[in-house]
N, C-alpha and C positions, 0 to 999 in steps of 0.2 A: 385821229379819233375825234368825233364831233364833241361839242361842248356838252350836249345832252348825255352822251355816254360817259364822258369824264365825270360829270356830276353824279351819275348813277353809280359809278365805281366808288366814288367817295362815300355815298350813302350806304352802299353795301359794306364797305370797310367799317363804317360807323356802327353798323349792326353788330359786327364781331367785337369791336372795341367795347361797346356798352355792355354786351353780355359778359365779356371777360372781366373788365374792370368792376362792373357791378357785383359779380360773383366774389371778387376779392374783398370788396367792401362789406359783404355779408359777414365775413369773419374778422375784419380788421379791428373792430372795437375790442373783441376778446383778446386778439393777439397783441394789442397795444396795452394789455392789462387795464382796459377800461379807462383810457385817457379821455377825459370829458371833452376837450376841444375837438377831438376827432369825431364826436357824435354829430357834428354838423353834416358830415358826409356819410359816415358809416352807419350801418343798421345797429341799433342798440337793443332791439328785442325782435320777436317774431311776428309783430303786427303787420297788417297789410300795408299800412302807411310807410313803415320802415323799408319794406321791400321795394316800393316804387321810388322811394327817396334815393336808394343806392344806385338806381339807373339814371336818375335825373342829372346828377353832377358829372358823371362821365360824358353824358350827352352834351351838356353845356360846355365842358372843356373841349370836346372834339369840335363843336361849332366854332369856338374861338380860334382854334388852330386851322380849321378848314378855311375860314374866311381869308386867311393870309394867302392861300393858294388858289382859291376859286372865286374871289370877289369880282374878277373881270369876266368870268364865265357865267355867273349866276345872276338871275333877276330876282328881286324880292327876297334877297338872302335872309335877312333877319326875320322876316315874316314866316318864311318856310321853316326856319329853325324853331321859331316860337310855336308853330303848329306841331312840329315833331315832339317838342318837349311837353306839350299839353296833351297830345293824342296818346302818347305811350303810357303814361300813368293812368289815364282815364280808361283806356281799353283793357289794361291789365286788371284794374280794379273791377270793372264790369264783368270781364270774363271769369275772373277768380271767384267772385261772389256768386255768379251764376252757376259755376261748377260746384262750389261748396253747397249751394242750395240743392242741386241735383243729388250730390252725395248724401246729404242729410235726409232727403225725401225718399231716396231709393234704397238706403241702407248699404250702399257700396262703400268700399274703402278708398280714402283719398290716394291718388297716384302721384308720386314724385315726377315721373316723366310727363304727365299731363300738366303739372304745375310749371315745369320747365318749358313746355310747349306754349303755355299761356304767356310766359315771359318773352320768349322769342317772337311770338305773334305780335305782342304789343310793341316791342322794339322795332320789328320790321315794318309794321303798319305805319308807325310814326315816321320812319325814315323815308318810306316810299311816298307818303303824303308830302313830306318836305321836298323830295325830288320833283314831284309834279308842280309844286309852286315855284321852285327855282327855275324851271324851264318854261313857265307860263309868261304871258304878257305882263309888263310892269303894272303895278297897282297904284292907287292914288295915295297922296300923303296922309289922308285921314286914316287909311287902313294901317299905315306904318305906326300911327299913334296907338292904335289898338295893340299892335305887336309889342310896343314899348311897355304898355300897361300889363300885358301878359307876362313879360319878363319880370317886372317889378313884383307882381303877385306871386309868381312861381318861386323866385329866389327868396322872397320874404317867408313864404310858407315852408319851404323845404329847409330853411336855415333856422327857423324858430320853433316849429311845432313839435320837434323832438324834445326840446327843453320845456315847452309849455303845451303839453298835449291836451286836447279836449277829452273828456271822459265818454267817448263813444267807441263803438266796436271797431271802427277802422283803425283806431290807434291802440287797441288793447292787445297785449301780448297773447299770441296764439301758439303756445308751445306744444309741439307734437299734436296739433289739431284740437287743442283744448284751450279755451280762454282761461286766463289765470287771474283776472281782475287787476292787472298791473298795466301801467301806462308810462311811456317815455323811458328815461334812464332809470333802471331798476335799483332798488336799495341793496339787493343781494343777488349776485350772479352765480354763486356756487352751484345751485341746483340746475343751472342752464348751460354750464360750460360744455362746449363741443370738444375742445382739445384739452386733455389733461396734461399736466406737467409730467415730465419723464420720471420723476422720483415718486410719483403717486402710484399706488397699486392700480393695475389695469390701465396704465398710461397709454396714450394714443388717441385716436378719434373716438368720440363717445357721443353719437347723435341719437337723442331720444332715450338713451339707455337709462339715464338718471330717473326719468319719469317712470319707466317700467319698473326699475328697482324700488322706487318709493311705493308704487302701487302693490308690488309683490310683498314688500315688507309690511305694509298696512294690512293686507289680506292675511298674512301669516299671524300677525298679532291678534286679529279678530278671531281666527280659528283657534289660537291658543287660549284666548279668553273664554271662548265657547266651550272648549273641551275641559275647562277646569270644573 
């Protein structure tokens, strides 16, 4: 097998790894009973930022492992991986907010399959961009310095902004397609639990049910007050 095909196989494997590991990180914070150190990697709320963060760290880990096996095959290795780690969150954010703008303007309902498709698209585009760079002609030293700067910026951002989030919509908790006015690590996770403990009534997976129950309860209270 040629070096180009071997590298392509690695990038395809990386797509599956990032999708799998990132999906686990979506629920890891709750399953750890909200262990704060895990918030560096795991999603702590339903904001757009937290969703791209949980794909960044698996991508970086894979890049470190892959280097051990492909460093003699690849050119521009760290530049290619820096591009992948930058392109993936950027494309996911652009595609996601474009889709949500369409949903808002058209009155359509958000689709989970479309959301998952956006995730796969962003990951795949990043890895294919990486592959193209890995098999291209060697670049200059000046370009490698830009790659180093990209790593520094990405690692700093994804390891700190969960703990110190700006109060802008990209970082705002977007639970069941509604902004809640909360940012970063939340003060109370009970309304947002996905997995109930077994001893609790209705135990099992509970995705968005809490919000529906709250809305129904509020509506019933209003109707009762009106009927008095």
